[in-house]
BALOBA-1460 file (C-alpha; in Angstrom, 3 decimals):
// residues 150
<rec num="1" residu="m" x="-60.484" y="-15.895" z="-121.966"/>
<rec num="2" residu="s" x="-60.225" y="-19.659" z="-121.639"/>
<rec num="3" residu="c" x="-57.592" y="-22.017" z="-120.268"/>
<rec num="4" residu="p" x="-55.193" y="-23.164" z="-123.019"/>
<rec num="5" residu="v" x="-54.819" y="-26.586" z="-121.361"/>
<rec num="6" residu="c" x="-58.353" y="-27.635" z="-120.384"/>
<rec num="7" residu="g" x="-60.498" y="-25.124" z="-122.358"/>
<rec num="8" residu="y" x="-62.445" y="-23.920" z="-119.302"/>
<rec num="9" residu="a" x="-63.928" y="-20.415" z="-119.617"/>
<rec num="10" residu="e" x="-64.638" y="-18.759" z="-116.268"/>
<rec num="11" residu="q" x="-68.241" y="-17.492" z="-116.029"/>
<rec num="12" residu="k" x="-68.138" y="-15.637" z="-112.727"/>
<rec num="13" residu="q" x="-65.542" y="-14.092" z="-110.475"/>
<rec num="14" residu="g" x="-63.760" y="-16.733" z="-108.456"/>
<rec num="15" residu="g" x="-64.820" y="-19.438" z="-110.905"/>
<rec num="16" residu="k" x="-63.719" y="-23.019" z="-110.680"/>
<rec num="17" residu="p" x="-60.602" y="-24.157" z="-108.858"/>
<rec num="18" residu="r" x="-57.372" y="-24.275" z="-110.767"/>
<rec num="19" residu="s" x="-56.748" y="-26.958" z="-113.324"/>
<rec num="20" residu="i" x="-54.537" y="-29.795" z="-112.113"/>
<rec num="21" residu="d" x="-53.296" y="-30.241" z="-115.702"/>
<rec num="22" residu="q" x="-52.256" y="-26.585" z="-115.900"/>
<rec num="23" residu="h" x="-50.613" y="-26.856" z="-112.466"/>
<rec num="24" residu="r" x="-48.640" y="-29.948" z="-113.539"/>
<rec num="25" residu="r" x="-47.554" y="-28.315" z="-116.802"/>
<rec num="26" residu="f" x="-46.325" y="-25.203" z="-114.986"/>
<rec num="27" residu="f" x="-44.308" y="-27.075" z="-112.345"/>
<rec num="28" residu="g" x="-43.059" y="-29.607" z="-114.918"/>
<rec num="29" residu="l" x="-41.831" y="-26.696" z="-117.030"/>
<rec num="30" residu="m" x="-39.933" y="-25.292" z="-114.049"/>
<rec num="31" residu="r" x="-38.193" y="-28.663" z="-113.470"/>
<rec num="32" residu="a" x="-37.346" y="-29.006" z="-117.165"/>
<rec num="33" residu="l" x="-36.256" y="-25.406" z="-117.576"/>
<rec num="34" residu="l" x="-33.809" y="-25.623" z="-114.692"/>
<rec num="35" residu="h" x="-31.894" y="-28.263" z="-116.707"/>
<rec num="36" residu="h" x="-32.138" y="-26.304" z="-119.975"/>
<rec num="37" residu="w" x="-31.352" y="-22.855" z="-118.557"/>
<rec num="38" residu="p" x="-28.542" y="-21.303" z="-120.636"/>
<rec num="39" residu="e" x="-25.203" y="-21.247" z="-118.839"/>
<rec num="40" residu="t" x="-24.516" y="-17.917" z="-120.528"/>
<rec num="41" residu="h" x="-27.530" y="-16.226" z="-118.928"/>
<rec num="42" residu="p" x="-26.428" y="-13.666" z="-116.300"/>
<rec num="43" residu="r" x="-28.873" y="-15.113" z="-113.763"/>
<rec num="44" residu="q" x="-28.369" y="-18.688" z="-112.552"/>
<rec num="45" residu="f" x="-30.513" y="-20.627" z="-110.058"/>
<rec num="46" residu="a" x="-29.804" y="-23.124" z="-107.310"/>
<rec num="47" residu="d" x="-33.144" y="-24.915" z="-107.655"/>
<rec num="48" residu="e" x="-36.499" y="-24.832" z="-109.432"/>
<rec num="49" residu="h" x="-38.149" y="-22.881" z="-106.596"/>
<rec num="50" residu="e" x="-35.689" y="-20.033" z="-107.042"/>
<rec num="51" residu="l" x="-36.173" y="-20.169" z="-110.831"/>
<rec num="52" residu="r" x="-39.975" y="-20.214" z="-110.522"/>
<rec num="53" residu="t" x="-39.966" y="-17.305" z="-108.085"/>
<rec num="54" residu="w" x="-37.715" y="-15.211" z="-110.313"/>
<rec num="55" residu="l" x="-39.782" y="-15.965" z="-113.436"/>
<rec num="56" residu="t" x="-43.115" y="-15.188" z="-111.782"/>
<rec num="57" residu="m" x="-41.764" y="-11.908" z="-110.411"/>
<rec num="58" residu="k" x="-40.332" y="-10.988" z="-113.840"/>
<rec num="59" residu="a" x="-43.813" y="-11.736" z="-115.225"/>
<rec num="60" residu="g" x="-45.231" y="-9.130" z="-112.830"/>
<rec num="61" residu="h" x="-46.622" y="-11.424" z="-110.129"/>
<rec num="62" residu="r" x="-45.012" y="-9.518" z="-107.282"/>
<rec num="63" residu="e" x="-45.529" y="-6.796" z="-104.713"/>
<rec num="64" residu="v" x="-43.310" y="-4.091" z="-103.273"/>
<rec num="65" residu="a" x="-41.638" y="-5.232" z="-100.057"/>
<rec num="66" residu="a" x="-39.436" y="-2.189" z="-99.478"/>
<rec num="67" residu="q" x="-38.399" y="1.117" z="-101.031"/>
<rec num="68" residu="m" x="-35.242" y="2.889" z="-99.980"/>
<rec num="69" residu="p" x="-33.970" y="6.213" z="-101.284"/>
<rec num="70" residu="l" x="-30.277" y="6.105" z="-102.136"/>
<rec num="71" residu="t" x="-29.659" y="9.834" z="-102.562"/>
<rec num="72" residu="g" x="-26.430" y="10.774" z="-100.877"/>
<rec num="73" residu="v" x="-25.627" y="7.179" z="-99.931"/>
<rec num="74" residu="p" x="-22.054" y="6.142" z="-100.753"/>
<rec num="75" residu="r" x="-21.937" y="3.196" z="-103.156"/>
<rec num="76" residu="e" x="-20.120" y="0.992" z="-100.595"/>
<rec num="77" residu="k" x="-23.134" y="1.387" z="-98.275"/>
<rec num="78" residu="v" x="-25.582" y="0.208" z="-100.964"/>
<rec num="79" residu="v" x="-24.529" y="-3.428" z="-100.417"/>
<rec num="80" residu="v" x="-25.447" y="-3.194" z="-96.741"/>
<rec num="81" residu="i" x="-28.762" y="-1.569" z="-97.612"/>
<rec num="82" residu="v" x="-29.587" y="-4.222" z="-100.226"/>
<rec num="83" residu="e" x="-28.817" y="-7.050" z="-97.800"/>
<rec num="84" residu="a" x="-31.066" y="-5.466" z="-95.159"/>
<rec num="85" residu="a" x="-33.841" y="-5.038" z="-97.724"/>
<rec num="86" residu="l" x="-33.578" y="-8.673" z="-98.815"/>
<rec num="87" residu="r" x="-33.843" y="-9.859" z="-95.223"/>
<rec num="88" residu="a" x="-36.943" y="-7.658" z="-94.801"/>
<rec num="89" residu="a" x="-38.553" y="-9.105" z="-97.934"/>
<rec num="90" residu="g" x="-37.836" y="-12.749" z="-97.179"/>
<rec num="91" residu="s" x="-35.597" y="-15.269" z="-98.826"/>
<rec num="92" residu="y" x="-36.753" y="-14.667" z="-102.415"/>
<rec num="93" residu="s" x="-36.868" y="-11.106" z="-103.618"/>
<rec num="94" residu="l" x="-35.854" y="-8.982" z="-106.577"/>
<rec num="95" residu="p" x="-34.055" y="-5.664" z="-105.949"/>
<rec num="96" residu="i" x="-34.351" y="-3.094" z="-108.731"/>
<rec num="97" residu="l" x="-32.790" y="0.360" z="-108.893"/>
<rec num="98" residu="h" x="-35.251" y="3.028" z="-110.052"/>
<rec num="99" residu="g" x="-33.252" y="6.209" z="-110.323"/>
<rec num="100" residu="d" x="-32.084" y="6.990" z="-106.815"/>
<rec num="101" residu="t" x="-34.456" y="4.517" z="-105.134"/>
<rec num="102" residu="l" x="-33.911" y="0.841" z="-104.455"/>
<rec num="103" residu="v" x="-37.203" y="-1.054" z="-104.782"/>
<rec num="104" residu="v" x="-37.352" y="-4.611" z="-103.473"/>
<rec num="105" residu="f" x="-40.110" y="-6.834" z="-104.823"/>
<rec num="106" residu="k" x="-41.295" y="-10.086" z="-103.286"/>
<rec num="107" residu="p" x="-43.358" y="-12.747" z="-105.037"/>
<rec num="108" residu="k" x="-47.105" y="-13.016" z="-104.624"/>
<rec num="109" residu="s" x="-48.481" y="-16.411" z="-103.705"/>
<rec num="110" residu="i" x="-49.464" y="-18.903" z="-106.406"/>
<rec num="111" residu="k" x="-51.264" y="-21.225" z="-103.989"/>
<rec num="112" residu="f" x="-54.529" y="-22.721" z="-105.238"/>
<rec num="113" residu="a" x="-56.561" y="-20.747" z="-102.681"/>
<rec num="114" residu="k" x="-54.825" y="-17.456" z="-103.563"/>
<rec num="115" residu="l" x="-54.971" y="-17.447" z="-107.363"/>
<rec num="116" residu="s" x="-57.996" y="-18.212" z="-109.533"/>
<rec num="117" residu="h" x="-57.863" y="-20.592" z="-112.474"/>
<rec num="118" residu="l" x="-57.816" y="-17.918" z="-115.157"/>
<rec num="119" residu="d" x="-55.412" y="-15.712" z="-113.206"/>
<rec num="120" residu="f" x="-53.054" y="-18.695" z="-113.034"/>
<rec num="121" residu="c" x="-53.488" y="-19.238" z="-116.786"/>
<rec num="122" residu="a" x="-52.581" y="-15.593" z="-117.389"/>
<rec num="123" residu="l" x="-49.545" y="-15.921" z="-115.129"/>
<rec num="124" residu="s" x="-48.456" y="-19.095" z="-116.940"/>
<rec num="125" residu="d" x="-48.724" y="-17.308" z="-120.283"/>
<rec num="126" residu="a" x="-46.756" y="-14.326" z="-118.944"/>
<rec num="127" residu="v" x="-44.031" y="-16.649" z="-117.599"/>
<rec num="128" residu="d" x="-43.813" y="-18.327" z="-121.027"/>
<rec num="129" residu="v" x="-43.231" y="-14.884" z="-122.570"/>
<rec num="130" residu="v" x="-40.485" y="-14.117" z="-120.019"/>
<rec num="131" residu="i" x="-38.812" y="-17.470" z="-120.775"/>
<rec num="132" residu="r" x="-38.788" y="-16.689" z="-124.504"/>
<rec num="133" residu="q" x="-37.488" y="-13.146" z="-123.953"/>
<rec num="134" residu="e" x="-34.800" y="-14.126" z="-121.451"/>
<rec num="135" residu="t" x="-33.520" y="-17.310" z="-123.099"/>
<rec num="136" residu="g" x="-34.934" y="-17.645" z="-126.607"/>
<rec num="137" residu="l" x="-36.271" y="-21.049" z="-125.541"/>
<rec num="138" residu="d" x="-39.774" y="-22.242" z="-126.463"/>
<rec num="139" residu="p" x="-41.387" y="-23.535" z="-123.231"/>
<rec num="140" residu="d" x="-43.415" y="-26.187" z="-125.063"/>
<rec num="141" residu="a" x="-40.301" y="-27.426" z="-126.888"/>
<rec num="142" residu="v" x="-38.446" y="-27.666" z="-123.548"/>
<rec num="143" residu="l" x="-41.296" y="-29.799" z="-122.175"/>
<rec num="144" residu="r" x="-41.324" y="-32.028" z="-125.290"/>
<rec num="145" residu="e" x="-37.541" y="-32.551" z="-125.084"/>
<rec num="146" residu="t" x="-37.827" y="-33.498" z="-121.416"/>
<rec num="147" residu="e" x="-40.647" y="-35.973" z="-122.163"/>
<rec num="148" residu="k" x="-38.577" y="-37.557" z="-124.948"/>
<rec num="149" residu="a" x="-35.619" y="-38.018" z="-122.594"/>
<rec num="150" residu="a" x="-37.768" y="-39.677" z="-119.918"/>
């Protein structure tokens, strides 16, 4: 697998550091997407960090922060449980009900030192797929529109 931006193909585990061009594209897309995010989408974001975190977690770049069984818990208590779980996971998390269990996911790091070049490329591709599925928007078209407006 090679990077779609710079063409680098990793030869060994660890490989070269991440591509600055790929990094800039990814964060530029987050800035642009925040302004193009459909108002009709059920999920809205206060800033690009919140958007980026949600998209990367939807793309599978996350880990379980907490699991709480809800069997026998009155529905009015679920709100209290969810708030406690979110505090335990940190400020950005994604609660999901799986049957009678509440699972709270938190994002994995995307820092240069934590994610290899090709792993970041794979994450970027997965985020592009999530963007298309969630909004119908083409990430490259969003970037082109933003460049035209600048």
